[in-house]
Backbone bond lengths (Angstrom), bond angles and torsions (degrees), N, CA, C in turn:
res aa  C-N    CA-C-N  psi(-1)  N-CA   C-N-CA  omega(-1)  CA-C   N-CA-C  phi
1 M - - - 1.454 - - 1.509 111.57 -
2 V 1.325 120.52 -43.14 1.443 122.75 177.71 1.515 110.77 -58.67
3 E 1.354 116.94 -42.78 1.424 120.08 -177.72 1.517 109.40 -63.08
4 E 1.342 119.61 -41.68 1.479 122.74 -179.93 1.546 109.34 -63.44
5 D 1.378 115.96 -47.11 1.459 118.01 178.71 1.479 110.80 -59.24
6 F 1.311 118.94 -38.47 1.444 123.26 -177.91 1.526 108.07 -62.18
7 T 1.354 116.87 -49.94 1.450 118.29 -177.46 1.536 112.54 -63.24
8 Q 1.343 116.28 -35.84 1.482 119.40 177.01 1.508 112.50 -62.14
9 K 1.318 114.44 -35.69 1.509 118.02 179.34 1.544 111.32 -69.47
10 L 1.342 115.26 -24.03 1.478 117.38 -178.05 1.484 111.10 -81.76
11 E 1.345 119.47 -12.40 1.475 122.96 -179.57 1.492 109.48 -61.21
12 G 1.275 117.25 138.41 1.475 121.64 176.89 1.499 112.17 91.75
13 Q 1.250 121.21 -10.22 1.444 126.18 175.46 1.512 107.30 -73.13
14 V 1.327 117.77 120.65 1.469 120.72 -179.08 1.528 109.56 -108.68
15 L 1.361 114.41 131.67 1.456 118.78 177.14 1.507 109.25 -89.36
16 E 1.311 114.57 137.24 1.505 119.95 -179.90 1.564 107.06 -93.97
17 R 1.273 116.48 104.70 1.491 121.02 -177.22 1.549 112.36 -66.46
18 N 1.322 115.87 -29.99 1.490 118.38 -177.46 1.535 112.01 -97.80
19 S 1.316 116.17 10.63 1.443 119.22 179.13 1.517 111.19 -72.86
20 P 1.387 116.67 146.22 1.453 119.76 173.28 1.502 113.13 -63.63
21 V 1.372 118.05 -16.15 1.437 120.49 176.76 1.502 109.56 -85.57
22 A 1.300 117.61 127.03 1.476 123.49 -177.90 1.524 109.85 -52.36
23 V 1.322 115.74 147.33 1.523 120.45 179.49 1.551 110.17 -58.71
24 Y 1.365 115.49 -43.99 1.488 116.33 -177.83 1.484 111.74 -62.14
25 Q 1.353 116.49 -33.08 1.462 119.08 -178.39 1.490 109.55 -73.72
26 Q 1.338 120.11 -35.03 1.442 122.27 174.94 1.518 110.38 -60.43
27 V 1.345 113.49 -44.69 1.501 116.71 178.70 1.550 110.73 -64.00
28 A 1.314 114.22 -40.49 1.510 116.82 177.24 1.507 111.90 -62.63
29 D 1.298 118.60 -39.75 1.485 120.98 178.90 1.525 112.43 -63.44
30 V 1.342 114.18 -42.28 1.484 118.82 178.18 1.550 110.88 -63.10
31 L 1.336 114.38 -48.01 1.476 120.37 -178.66 1.522 108.41 -61.00
32 A 1.375 118.39 -44.59 1.449 120.42 -177.11 1.552 110.86 -60.38
33 D 1.291 115.62 -36.28 1.492 119.04 -179.73 1.509 109.92 -65.01
34 H 1.314 115.54 -41.83 1.518 117.09 -177.95 1.479 110.76 -79.42
35 V 1.317 118.80 -31.99 1.474 121.21 177.87 1.547 110.24 -61.02
36 S 1.323 116.46 -33.97 1.462 119.04 -176.05 1.548 109.91 -66.74
37 R 1.349 117.96 -15.18 1.475 118.62 -179.04 1.511 113.53 -101.35
38 L 1.292 116.05 0.91 1.458 121.95 -178.06 1.506 111.63 -95.51
39 E 1.364 116.79 157.60 1.409 121.38 176.47 1.513 109.56 -78.09
40 P 1.418 116.62 147.13 1.412 118.98 178.23 1.520 109.84 -58.14
41 G 1.336 114.79 139.63 1.429 120.56 -179.66 1.525 114.57 93.09
42 A 1.307 117.67 -10.53 1.484 122.40 179.39 1.538 108.05 -64.26
43 R 1.322 114.16 139.39 1.423 120.60 177.51 1.506 110.72 -85.91
44 I 1.362 117.35 138.99 1.455 122.80 -179.06 1.498 107.58 -99.50
45 P 1.317 118.11 165.68 1.482 121.78 -178.01 1.568 111.84 -59.89
46 T 1.277 115.11 154.17 1.499 121.92 176.80 1.490 110.54 -67.24
47 E 1.322 116.54 165.52 1.467 122.91 176.77 1.532 108.64 -61.10
48 E 1.335 116.56 -39.01 1.496 120.28 -178.90 1.561 111.67 -63.02
49 S 1.337 113.99 -39.32 1.503 119.10 179.58 1.510 109.78 -65.59
50 L 1.330 118.86 -42.68 1.456 120.32 -179.33 1.509 111.83 -71.75
51 M 1.325 116.09 -35.32 1.484 118.12 175.21 1.535 112.63 -61.18
52 E 1.367 116.31 -40.14 1.412 117.55 178.71 1.520 112.63 -73.66
53 E 1.347 116.81 -37.92 1.452 121.41 -177.98 1.538 112.03 -61.03
54 Y 1.357 115.54 -41.46 1.435 120.21 -173.72 1.593 112.32 -103.57
55 G 1.279 116.33 -12.50 1.495 119.26 -175.91 1.473 113.13 65.78
56 I 1.409 116.47 41.99 1.399 120.66 -178.97 1.489 109.31 -122.37
57 S 1.345 116.32 172.19 1.431 120.63 -175.21 1.468 112.93 -83.15
58 R 1.336 115.93 162.98 1.487 119.87 177.90 1.473 111.56 -62.62
59 T 1.333 119.83 -32.88 1.463 122.02 -179.80 1.537 109.79 -64.43
60 T 1.362 116.59 -39.91 1.444 119.56 -178.44 1.588 108.30 -67.35
61 V 1.341 114.55 -42.52 1.485 115.75 -179.43 1.535 112.05 -63.46
62 R 1.305 114.01 -40.58 1.478 119.06 -179.17 1.519 109.90 -63.76
63 K 1.347 118.09 -40.53 1.431 119.32 -177.66 1.554 110.62 -67.86
64 A 1.367 116.13 -34.11 1.507 120.82 175.12 1.543 109.41 -64.73
65 M 1.328 114.36 -44.58 1.495 118.00 -179.29 1.525 109.02 -64.58
66 E 1.321 118.55 -44.55 1.460 121.58 -178.71 1.508 112.43 -61.02
67 T 1.334 115.76 -33.17 1.482 121.81 175.05 1.504 108.98 -57.29
68 L 1.324 116.76 -51.66 1.456 122.66 -172.85 1.524 110.05 -74.25
69 V 1.323 118.84 -30.76 1.465 120.72 176.19 1.538 108.23 -68.51
70 A 1.351 118.97 -39.86 1.426 121.38 -179.82 1.525 110.98 -65.76
71 K 1.337 117.53 -30.00 1.463 121.46 177.96 1.518 112.56 -81.76
72 G 1.289 116.49 -3.85 1.468 120.81 179.91 1.517 114.20 78.23
73 L 1.348 117.65 17.27 1.438 121.47 177.97 1.510 113.44 -86.38
74 L 1.326 115.98 -31.63 1.424 123.48 -178.48 1.541 109.33 -125.90
75 V 1.321 114.82 154.47 1.473 119.84 174.83 1.490 109.85 -139.64
76 R 1.359 117.38 139.02 1.413 122.49 178.54 1.514 110.91 -92.42
77 R 1.312 118.37 140.60 1.412 124.19 172.14 1.532 106.79 -118.75
78 Q 1.303 115.25 116.93 1.439 118.73 -172.65 1.523 111.91 -59.20
79 G 1.311 115.36 127.34 1.475 120.45 178.27 1.526 113.40 81.31
80 K 1.354 117.69 -1.25 1.483 120.30 -176.82 1.475 113.99 -121.31
81 G 1.344 116.82 -30.53 1.444 119.54 179.88 1.522 114.32 130.88
82 T 1.334 117.77 -161.44 1.480 123.50 177.75 1.501 111.17 -119.83
83 F 1.328 116.16 134.07 1.427 121.17 -169.84 1.507 112.16 -129.51
84 V 1.361 116.81 157.29 1.418 120.35 174.16 1.511 110.80 -70.12
85 M 1.332 117.66 127.95 1.420 122.37 -177.01 1.495 112.80 -62.89
86 A 1.299 118.41 136.77 1.459 122.07 175.31 1.502 112.13 -72.48
87 Q 1.295 116.17 178.87 1.438 123.03 -178.49 1.525 110.01 -57.27
88 R 1.343 117.92 145.50 1.464 121.29 177.17 1.493 110.50 -100.49
89 P 1.319 119.45 103.27 1.446 123.38 178.03 1.577 107.74 -68.60
90 A 1.318 112.96 156.19 1.503 118.29 -179.17 1.539 107.28 -117.28
91 R 1.294 115.37 128.46 1.439 122.44 176.41 1.538 108.90 -92.42
92 M 1.327 116.22 109.50 1.499 120.92 177.44 1.537 110.32 -81.99
93 L 1.300 115.66 137.63 1.451 122.46 179.90 1.517 115.81 -101.76
94 N 1.339 115.95 13.60 1.458 119.61 -172.01 1.506 113.23 -83.72
95 R 1.322 117.33 -17.14 1.480 118.05 -173.89 1.546 108.67 -151.12
96 L 1.380 113.19 158.14 1.452 118.94 178.74 1.585 104.52 -80.73
97 A 1.369 114.83 120.73 1.477 119.23 -178.45 1.528 106.19 -153.70
98 P 1.350 115.00 153.29 1.490 119.94 177.24 1.494 110.14 -61.01
99 F 1.312 117.18 145.54 1.471 120.24 -176.80 1.510 111.64 -61.40
100 M 1.365 119.08 -30.72 1.419 121.37 -174.10 1.526 111.23 -65.64
101 E 1.420 115.25 -23.85 1.456 118.17 177.20 1.501 112.82 -56.24
102 T 1.317 116.48 -31.86 1.452 120.43 -178.32 1.511 110.62 -57.69
103 F 1.359 116.01 -45.13 1.459 120.70 -179.31 1.492 111.48 -74.75
104 T 1.322 118.99 -38.27 1.429 120.53 179.15 1.528 111.76 -63.40
105 A 1.312 116.13 -39.18 1.491 119.40 178.51 1.502 110.99 -63.64
106 A 1.341 116.76 -31.31 1.474 120.19 177.57 1.502 114.93 -83.57
107 G 1.333 113.81 1.99 1.529 116.57 -178.54 1.455 115.12 71.87
108 M 1.334 119.15 25.92 1.449 122.95 -174.37 1.514 111.60 -101.66
109 K 1.247 116.26 141.55 1.459 123.41 173.71 1.559 107.91 -89.49
110 T 1.346 112.54 108.82 1.448 117.77 -169.98 1.527 112.04 -121.75
111 V 1.316 113.96 144.86 1.461 121.42 -178.69 1.546 108.18 -106.28
112 K 1.303 115.92 123.94 1.469 121.94 178.01 1.577 104.55 -103.46
113 G 1.319 116.93 119.56 1.425 119.50 -179.23 1.544 112.45 -117.37
114 L 1.319 117.34 140.40 1.435 120.99 177.04 1.526 107.84 -90.79
115 I 1.335 113.85 116.15 1.474 121.38 179.89 1.518 112.03 -86.58
116 E 1.375 114.98 -38.99 1.451 119.02 -174.50 1.482 110.64 -157.42
117 Y 1.345 115.18 144.92 1.470 120.68 172.45 1.556 101.91 -141.38
118 K 1.276 114.27 115.04 1.519 117.42 -178.08 1.548 112.07 -156.57
119 W 1.330 115.73 159.29 1.450 120.41 173.18 1.540 108.11 -102.73
120 M 1.316 114.66 143.88 1.447 120.61 -178.93 1.513 111.40 -148.46
121 E 1.259 117.29 159.91 1.432 121.99 174.78 1.508 108.92 -78.04
122 K 1.357 114.63 143.68 1.427 116.71 -179.07 1.565 112.64 -63.86
123 D 1.353 114.94 129.40 1.527 118.29 176.87 1.558 108.25 -135.53
124 N 1.253 113.30 -165.20 1.513 116.97 -176.86 1.509 114.90 -72.03
125 T 1.305 117.07 -6.13 1.474 120.23 173.68 1.537 114.22 -82.47
126 V 1.325 115.89 -16.29 1.456 122.81 179.82 1.530 109.46 -88.08
127 P 1.350 117.30 130.85 1.472 118.58 178.65 1.512 112.37 -51.03
128 A 1.306 116.03 139.33 1.503 122.92 -174.89 1.504 110.84 -62.41
129 K 1.358 118.13 -26.56 1.437 119.47 -174.56 1.516 113.81 -73.30
130 L 1.388 114.73 -18.03 1.432 118.48 -176.54 1.548 108.30 -80.66
131 V 1.351 115.18 124.29 1.466 119.60 -179.72 1.561 107.05 -111.10
132 S 1.387 116.22 132.26 1.458 121.27 176.98 1.519 107.34 -134.33
133 A 1.335 116.31 118.14 1.477 119.05 -174.23 1.454 113.35 -57.31
134 D 1.350 119.47 -38.70 1.493 119.86 -176.52 1.560 111.02 -101.41
135 N 1.344 116.50 16.96 1.404 121.21 174.34 1.514 114.77 69.17
136 L 1.318 120.30 7.70 1.435 124.90 177.37 1.512 111.87 -103.60
137 V 1.348 115.82 137.76 1.484 120.72 178.19 1.508 108.14 -130.94
138 L 1.330 116.23 146.68 1.470 124.38 170.68 1.484 108.57 -84.81
139 V 1.245 121.70 132.87 1.489 124.85 179.37 1.561 107.78 -120.69
140 I 1.303 114.90 122.92 1.481 122.79 177.90 1.524 105.91 -116.54
141 R 1.264 122.02 120.98 1.424 123.52 -178.01 1.577 107.60 -116.14
142 R 1.351 115.19 123.09 1.479 118.14 -175.91 1.494 110.56 -127.43
143 S 1.339 117.08 151.35 1.454 124.73 175.52 1.522 107.77 -112.69
144 Y 1.343 115.68 153.22 1.465 123.37 176.68 1.541 106.79 -132.00
145 S 1.311 114.94 122.52 1.443 119.82 -176.83 1.558 110.49 -140.36
146 S 1.318 113.23 157.59 1.475 120.42 178.48 1.479 108.97 -145.43
147 G 1.314 116.96 129.61 1.453 118.18 -179.23 1.498 114.88 64.00
148 G 1.310 115.52 26.73 1.481 120.62 -177.95 1.512 113.69 79.86
149 W 1.328 116.54 4.28 1.436 118.13 -176.99 1.528 110.62 -110.40
150 P 1.359 120.40 129.30 1.465 123.39 -179.92 1.517 111.57 -74.55
151 Y 1.327 114.19 126.95 1.472 119.09 176.50 1.533 114.29 -100.72
152 A 1.351 115.47 -34.46 1.439 116.46 -175.60 1.492 108.62 -163.76
153 I 1.313 115.76 156.06 1.499 124.07 174.79 1.514 107.26 -130.34
154 A 1.273 117.38 127.96 1.470 123.54 -177.98 1.539 110.88 -112.36
155 E 1.315 116.71 131.89 1.480 120.91 172.01 1.498 107.84 -112.05
156 I 1.312 114.80 116.98 1.491 122.46 -174.00 1.507 107.47 -105.03
157 F 1.355 118.27 119.47 1.431 125.00 177.63 1.569 110.73 -106.57
158 I 1.328 115.85 127.29 1.436 119.96 -173.01 1.541 109.02 -131.44
159 P 1.382 117.14 129.77 1.417 119.43 -178.79 1.528 109.40 -64.87
160 S 1.312 113.87 154.34 1.518 119.61 -167.64 1.518 111.93 -64.76
161 H 1.369 118.82 -32.49 1.481 117.18 -178.37 1.560 113.50 -70.29
162 I 1.325 115.38 -15.51 1.474 121.13 174.28 1.543 107.46 -100.38
163 G 1.292 117.20 -43.12 1.487 119.12 -177.81 1.467 115.40 -60.11
164 R 1.305 117.93 -29.46 1.510 118.84 179.93 1.560 113.25 -63.97
165 H 1.353 116.52 -15.83 1.429 120.88 177.81 1.515 112.11 -90.01
166 I 1.349 120.01 -5.81 1.423 123.78 -172.26 1.543 109.28 -108.67
167 S 1.323 114.79 118.33 1.509 119.94 179.90 1.538 111.22 -90.97
168 L 1.302 113.01 168.95 1.459 120.52 174.89 1.531 109.92 -57.82
169 A 1.328 115.95 -42.45 1.499 118.37 179.45 1.485 111.75 -63.99
170 D 1.360 118.28 -36.41 1.490 120.24 175.82 1.557 109.61 -61.69
171 A 1.305 114.59 -45.96 1.462 118.25 -177.92 1.526 112.77 -63.15
172 E 1.286 118.00 -31.70 1.430 121.86 -178.48 1.547 113.46 -77.67
173 R 1.339 115.69 -30.61 1.465 118.71 -171.96 1.519 114.87 -99.73
174 N 1.328 118.22 -38.63 1.451 121.44 -163.39 1.512 112.09 -118.88
175 S 1.380 115.29 161.14 1.425 120.50 174.04 1.506 108.64 -70.67
176 I 1.365 115.62 153.24 1.424 117.07 -177.90 1.549 112.43 -65.50
177 Y 1.334 115.77 -31.42 1.398 118.83 177.43 1.556 111.96 -62.22
178 Q 1.287 115.17 -44.17 1.441 120.24 179.42 1.540 111.49 -66.16
179 V 1.313 117.07 -39.60 1.430 122.00 -178.27 1.563 110.14 -66.07
180 I 1.296 115.99 -44.78 1.549 120.58 177.44 1.477 112.04 -59.84
181 Q 1.356 116.58 -45.09 1.443 117.53 -177.10 1.556 111.10 -73.32
182 D 1.334 116.26 -36.55 1.463 117.86 -177.55 1.565 112.05 -73.56
183 R 1.344 114.42 -37.64 1.491 117.21 -174.89 1.480 114.85 -88.67
184 T 1.298 117.01 -24.30 1.479 118.61 -176.52 1.537 114.87 -117.62
185 L 1.365 113.67 -12.75 1.471 122.12 -178.16 1.578 109.77 60.70
186 K 1.276 116.83 23.96 1.493 120.67 177.10 1.482 108.64 -88.76
187 P 1.364 117.95 127.06 1.466 119.16 178.93 1.532 111.33 -76.53
188 L 1.325 114.95 148.34 1.445 119.98 174.24 1.531 108.96 -91.83
189 Q 1.336 114.91 126.79 1.504 119.49 -174.10 1.500 110.88 -101.46
190 R 1.281 117.56 -48.79 1.486 122.50 -174.08 1.498 110.73 -164.46
191 A 1.340 114.16 172.49 1.498 117.56 176.40 1.485 109.69 -142.30
192 E 1.289 116.83 148.78 1.460 124.85 177.44 1.546 106.02 -106.75
193 I 1.309 118.06 128.70 1.468 121.49 -173.39 1.535 109.48 -127.08
194 T 1.285 115.82 133.45 1.445 122.81 172.49 1.492 110.92 -128.34
195 V 1.338 116.30 131.23 1.477 120.98 178.49 1.555 108.93 -114.93
196 T 1.297 114.96 128.24 1.460 120.37 178.85 1.534 109.96 -137.84
197 M 1.336 116.32 169.77 1.416 118.93 168.95 1.572 107.51 -102.72
198 H 1.327 113.47 137.34 1.469 117.39 -168.49 1.570 107.97 -143.91
199 A 1.298 116.49 147.20 1.450 120.48 176.68 1.584 104.93 -64.77
200 P 1.333 118.83 133.73 1.462 120.52 178.36 1.534 111.45 -60.41
201 P 1.357 117.28 130.33 1.427 118.61 178.01 1.517 112.61 -60.56
202 E 1.312 117.28 144.02 1.494 121.49 -174.46 1.464 109.33 -58.22
203 H 1.353 120.99 -38.02 1.472 121.71 -176.26 1.483 114.28 -76.39
204 L 1.355 117.24 -5.17 1.487 121.49 178.00 1.500 114.50 -115.74
205 A 1.286 117.23 -14.72 1.479 120.07 -169.73 1.534 112.77 -58.67
206 D 1.287 116.64 -41.61 1.481 119.02 -179.55 1.556 113.12 -72.67
207 A 1.312 114.39 -42.34 1.497 120.89 -179.57 1.533 110.34 -62.73
208 L 1.332 117.08 -32.52 1.504 119.86 -178.76 1.519 109.21 -95.66
209 N 1.342 119.22 -6.43 1.458 122.57 179.83 1.498 111.40 61.00
210 V 1.305 116.86 50.69 1.501 119.64 -178.53 1.551 111.57 -126.79
211 R 1.292 115.19 29.51 1.505 116.74 178.20 1.474 112.77 -57.64
212 E 1.327 116.45 -33.60 1.504 119.28 -172.57 1.513 111.18 -82.89
213 F 1.344 118.18 -4.05 1.476 119.37 -176.75 1.530 110.29 -104.37
214 P 1.353 118.12 129.01 1.480 119.55 -179.42 1.500 110.33 -72.18
215 V 1.352 119.84 -30.47 1.454 123.20 175.25 1.527 109.52 -137.69
216 V 1.351 113.92 157.31 1.461 120.76 173.84 1.529 108.83 -138.08
217 P 1.351 117.19 160.29 1.450 120.68 -179.01 1.564 107.00 -66.32
218 R 1.326 112.95 135.53 1.486 120.87 176.83 1.526 109.26 -126.59
219 L 1.342 115.79 123.19 1.466 119.33 179.26 1.522 108.20 -116.05
220 E 1.335 115.35 122.18 1.419 122.53 179.38 1.597 108.02 -108.23
221 R 1.326 115.05 123.17 1.419 120.59 -176.81 1.517 111.51 -124.29
222 T 1.375 118.60 123.23 1.470 122.79 177.59 1.528 106.83 -111.08
223 T 1.328 117.64 116.51 1.460 122.94 -179.08 1.490 107.85 -94.69
224 L 1.380 111.58 130.60 1.501 118.38 -176.02 1.516 110.28 -115.42
225 G 1.362 116.37 144.69 1.414 122.02 178.92 1.556 108.73 -108.63
226 A 1.275 115.82 -153.16 1.464 121.45 178.64 1.472 111.15 -60.86
227 D 1.343 116.21 142.71 1.472 123.27 -174.14 1.448 113.10 53.26
228 D 1.285 119.49 33.02 1.481 126.24 178.99 1.501 113.49 54.12
229 E 1.383 115.90 34.56 1.466 119.13 170.84 1.517 109.52 -65.18
230 V 1.302 117.55 134.40 1.462 121.25 173.98 1.507 110.65 -78.98
231 L 1.310 117.89 117.37 1.444 124.97 -178.09 1.483 113.29 -91.57
232 E 1.309 114.50 -39.36 1.479 120.07 178.99 1.481 110.28 -165.24
233 C 1.342 116.35 154.22 1.482 121.44 172.56 1.567 105.82 -125.32
234 T 1.294 116.20 128.47 1.468 122.67 178.82 1.509 109.95 -119.05
235 V 1.344 115.24 130.12 1.434 120.33 174.42 1.544 106.48 -115.32
236 T 1.353 116.13 117.84 1.430 122.20 -177.42 1.511 111.21 -114.65
237 Y 1.355 113.99 130.38 1.476 119.35 179.12 1.540 105.27 -109.63
238 F 1.385 116.69 132.75 1.476 124.93 -176.24 1.459 109.37 -107.56
239 H 1.322 116.57 148.88 1.433 121.68 165.20 1.506 107.71 -70.42
240 P 1.334 120.27 124.71 1.489 121.06 -175.84 1.543 116.42 -55.60
241 N 1.316 116.79 -30.05 1.519 120.63 -173.69 1.524 110.14 -97.17
242 G 1.322 119.13 -1.52 1.427 119.32 -170.29 1.515 116.95 -118.83
243 F 1.342 116.00 8.22 1.461 117.83 -171.95 1.547 112.18 -148.36
244 E 1.275 116.45 152.12 1.464 123.39 170.92 1.521 109.86 -124.26
245 I 1.296 118.26 143.69 1.459 123.29 175.75 1.500 106.59 -119.74
246 R 1.364 117.29 118.43 1.429 120.87 -176.50 1.473 112.47 -126.52
247 A 1.363 114.69 159.80 1.469 121.12 175.36 1.491 109.58 -146.11
248 E 1.262 119.06 146.29 1.459 122.61 173.97 1.536 109.27 -109.72
249 V 1.316 116.26 127.54 1.464 119.14 -177.46 1.480 110.00 -128.96
250 A 1.293 116.38 153.96 1.453 122.67 179.65 1.506 109.57 -115.91
251 T 1.338 117.28 142.02 1.448 120.71 176.70 1.514 110.52 -75.43
252 E 1.284 116.12 146.58 1.475 121.72 174.51 1.483 109.63 -74.25
253 A 1.317 116.45 143.77 1.434 120.69 -179.06 1.529 108.37 -63.28
254 A 1.314 118.83 130.61 1.464 121.26 179.42 1.523 109.38 -71.55
255 P 1.346 116.26 137.55 1.502 117.09 178.47 1.467 111.68 -65.50
256 A 1.358 115.53 145.20 1.468 120.50 179.65 1.531 110.42 -62.85
257 R 1.297 115.06 138.37 1.434 119.22 178.80 1.545 111.12 -97.39
258 P 1.323 117.52 139.67 1.471 117.96 179.05 1.557 108.23 -68.70
259 T 1.282 115.46 143.71 1.469 119.24 -179.59 1.447 113.39 -115.03
260 T 1.320 118.01 149.81 1.500 121.46 179.89 1.535 108.48 -111.63
261 D 1.329 116.81 9.92 1.471 122.35 -177.49 1.509 107.00 -72.41
262 P 1.292 120.48 117.84 1.481 122.56 -179.63 1.489 113.19 -59.47
263 A 1.296 118.78 -27.53 1.454 121.56 -178.71 1.482 111.80 -72.38
264 A 1.331 117.69 -11.91 1.429 121.22 178.42 1.470 115.73 -83.72
265 F 1.379 114.74 -10.14 1.503 120.43 -177.66 1.493 110.61 -108.96
266 P 1.276 119.35 140.43 1.524 118.94 178.43 1.543 109.30 -71.16
267 V 1.311 112.02 147.75 1.527 118.76 175.87 1.483 109.24 -82.66
268 P 1.332 118.35 125.99 1.514 118.56 -178.82 1.507 111.66 -68.42
């Protein structure tokens, strides 16, 4: 029904073939206007429908779609179609907080799913900062989705002396910060965070629906406790069109400069 309504709204829109604005951009502008009035998750017409509606080629339709995908207005789901992108939550980096708070703050109903809970020997997939005396680490892999759309997948690596206190039930129910503090009584002091662009790992590409992207945002967080003990390392991969990473910073006060203005000195 949404797709039919969408197509009806497009009727009467005339493309100017001799305009300096490319035809695909004209189509993208029209689509963007109508997309802004639809609910997140609404499906838009197929390429075939738009080709027939405007009398344009598939190449032109795809360029228009790609323009809106790049802007984060639309998202493709392989084998299902193209949909209006849902709200973009913003991950703030100013404080240590559970990842789910990002979605709660945006007023989003989000599903956190446990993909994997396993022990493994430390290898090159484990962040180098994580130290484990017996070379074993606990790996907890979680997905975060809203409206059926995957937003992020987090891989949490925990050294064995901490991981042995964390059960499967803990991993399913609680944030890793809460689990560490409740089970080990170790206080969280600070975190070191690095954000890069990275090729999506093969084992996550389908679950995050990012096969079409050569790179995706990757956030690596190392949480430190007393005496800079590494408590956990989390590597989170985000869908490029579904997330924002923000930070608030303050400038340092500029040092006072000496002045040679006579008026600035009292007369004896």
